[in-house]
C-alpha positions in Angstrom: 44.9 44.6 9.3 42.6 45.3 12.3 41.5 42.6 14.9 38.3 41.5 16.4 38.4 43.1 19.8 41.9 41.7 21.0 42.0 38.4 18.9 43.8 38.1 15.9 41.5 37.7 12.5 42.3 33.7 12.1 41.1 33.3 15.8 38.2 35.5 15.6 37.0 34.0 12.3 37.1 30.6 14.1 35.3 32.0 17.3 32.5 33.4 14.9 32.0 30.1 13.0 31.6 28.3 16.2 29.2 30.9 17.5 27.0 30.5 14.3 27.4 26.8 14.5 25.7 26.9 17.9 23.0 29.1 16.6 21.9 26.9 13.8 21.7 24.1 15.7 24.8 22.5 13.9 27.9 20.9 15.3 31.4 20.7 14.4 30.8 17.2 12.8 28.0 18.7 10.5 30.2 21.0 8.7 30.2 24.0 11.3 26.8 24.3 11.2 26.5 25.6 7.4 24.4 23.2 5.2 23.3 19.9 6.4 25.0 16.8 7.8 26.0 13.8 5.9 23.3 11.7 7.7 19.8 12.0 6.5 17.2 12.8 9.1 15.7 9.7 11.0 12.5 8.5 9.6 10.1 7.7 11.8 10.0 3.5 12.2 6.6 2.1 11.2 5.0 0.4 14.1 4.7 -3.4 14.1 2.3 -4.9 11.4 -1.0 -5.8 12.6 -2.1 -9.1 11.7 -5.2 -9.4 9.3 -8.4 -11.4 10.3 -8.6 -12.5 7.1 -5.8 -15.1 5.8 -4.2 -14.9 2.3 -5.6 -18.6 1.6 -9.1 -17.3 1.9 -8.5 -14.5 -0.6 -6.5 -16.7 -3.2 -8.9 -18.2 -5.8 -11.2 -17.6 -8.8 -13.7 -14.3 -8.6 -16.2 -12.9 -10.7 -15.8 -8.9 -10.2 -17.8 -5.8 -11.1 -18.1 -2.4 -9.1 -20.9 -0.2 -8.0 -21.1 3.7 -7.1 -24.2 3.8 -5.3 -25.1 1.3 -2.3 -28.6 0.5 -4.1 -26.7 -1.0 -6.9 -25.1 -3.8 -5.0 -27.6 -6.4 -5.2 -27.6 -5.9 -9.2 -23.9 -5.7 -8.9 -23.2 -8.7 -7.2 -25.6 -10.4 -10.0 -23.2 -9.2 -12.5 -20.1 -10.1 -10.6 -21.3 -13.9 -10.3 -22.0 -13.8 -14.1 -18.3 -13.2 -14.6 -17.2 -16.4 -13.3 -17.2 -17.6 -17.1 -14.3 -15.3 -17.3 -12.9 -15.1 -13.6 -10.4 -12.7 -12.2 -7.8 -15.0 -10.6 -6.2 -13.9 -7.4 -3.0 -16.1 -7.1 -0.5 -16.6 -4.3 2.4 -14.2 -4.5 6.2 -15.7 -4.1 6.9 -14.2 -0.5 3.2 -15.4 1.2 1.0 -12.1 -0.3 -1.6 -12.1 -3.3 -1.2 -11.1 -6.8 -3.1 -8.2 -7.8 -3.2 -5.0 -9.6 -2.8 -1.7 -8.1 -5.1 1.3 -9.5 -4.0 2.3 -12.9 -1.3 -0.3 -13.1 -1.3 -3.2 -16.0 1.3 -5.5 -14.2 0.6 -7.8 -11.2 2.2 -6.9 -7.9 2.4 -8.9 -4.8 0.1 -7.2 -2.4 -0.5 -8.1 1.6 -3.2 -8.7 3.4 -2.9 -6.4 6.4 -4.6 -5.5 9.6 -5.4 -2.0 10.4 -6.9 0.1 13.2 -10.0 -0.9 14.5 -9.9 -4.4 13.3 -10.3 -3.3 9.6 -8.2 -5.5 6.8 -6.6 -4.1 3.9 -4.8 -5.3 0.7 -2.0 -3.3 -0.3 1.9 -2.8 -0.7 4.0 -3.6 2.4 4.4 -0.8 4.8 2.3 1.8 6.1 -1.4 0.6 6.8 -3.6 2.1 5.5 -1.5 3.2 2.8 -2.4 5.5 -0.1 -2.8 2.4 -2.7 -4.3 0.2 -0.1 -8.1 -1.1 -0.5 -9.9 -1.6 2.6 -11.9 -4.9 2.7 -15.3 -3.6 3.7 -17.2 -6.9 3.9 -16.0 -10.6 3.5 -17.8 -13.6 4.6 -15.7 -16.3 2.1 -18.3 -16.1 -0.7 -18.5 -12.4 -1.4 -15.7 -9.7 -0.8 -16.2 -5.9 -1.3 -13.2 -3.5 -1.1 -12.9 0.0 -1.7 -9.8 2.0 -2.2 -8.5 4.2 0.5 -7.7 7.1 -1.6 -10.8 9.3 -2.2 -9.7 10.0 -5.7 -9.3 6.5 -6.7 -12.2 5.3 -4.6 -14.3 8.0 -6.8 -13.2 6.5 -9.9 -13.3 2.7 -9.4 -16.1 2.6 -7.0 -16.9 -0.3 -4.7 -15.5 -3.3 -5.9 -17.2 -6.6 -5.4 -16.0 -10.1 -5.8 -18.0 -13.2 -6.2 -16.0 -16.5 -5.3 -16.0 -19.1 -8.6 -14.6 -21.6 -7.0 -16.6 -24.0 -4.3 -14.5 -23.0 -1.2 -11.5 -20.5 0.1 -8.2 -21.8 -1.3 -9.9 -23.6 -4.3 -7.5 -25.1 -7.1 -6.9 -22.8 -9.8 -7.2 -24.2 -13.5 -3.6 -25.6 -14.7 -1.8 -23.3 -16.4 -3.7 -20.0 -15.8 -1.7 -17.0 -14.4 -2.9 -15.2 -11.6 -4.7 -11.9 -12.3 -5.9 -13.1 -15.7 -9.5 -14.0 -16.7 -10.0 -17.6 -17.8 -9.4 -16.4 -21.6 -5.7 -15.3 -20.8 -6.5 -11.7 -21.3 -5.9 -9.2 -18.6 -9.1 -8.0 -16.7 
């Protein structure tokens, strides 16, 4: 058997492995630089959550709902949403302080957060990144009328701008007893 320089084969193999580990950025604790370490890469930690300027209690309640794609249709669509108050969409309080609503293309209610975002914007969506891909941006809100648009352009293109007209006389109004949030008055999902 030959030698690598004046080293014996086992010593040469160890030296070569250490040299390769140094070239690949690995270390002895990461399997000699071959393959990956047992620890996953560090995920970027989200920044502190920005508080929303709209309170959850202002969103909870009974709403007439309609949607439009062209800004010139807003007035007509707001009237259509108001007429839906005989079958309102109910936004209820979630078990951990959020609101109970549907995500796009989902048939089950989910607790969503009312979240603040960059530039003083407000969003409704799952906890986490703001704005997130499943979030809706609240584009206007006066306590009586609320408009929202999905952040994802593809979803927004399908759903348009949602307009919610409050059916209850004030924010945080009572919900009819026995009525689940996210349902219309007849008990059917909207």
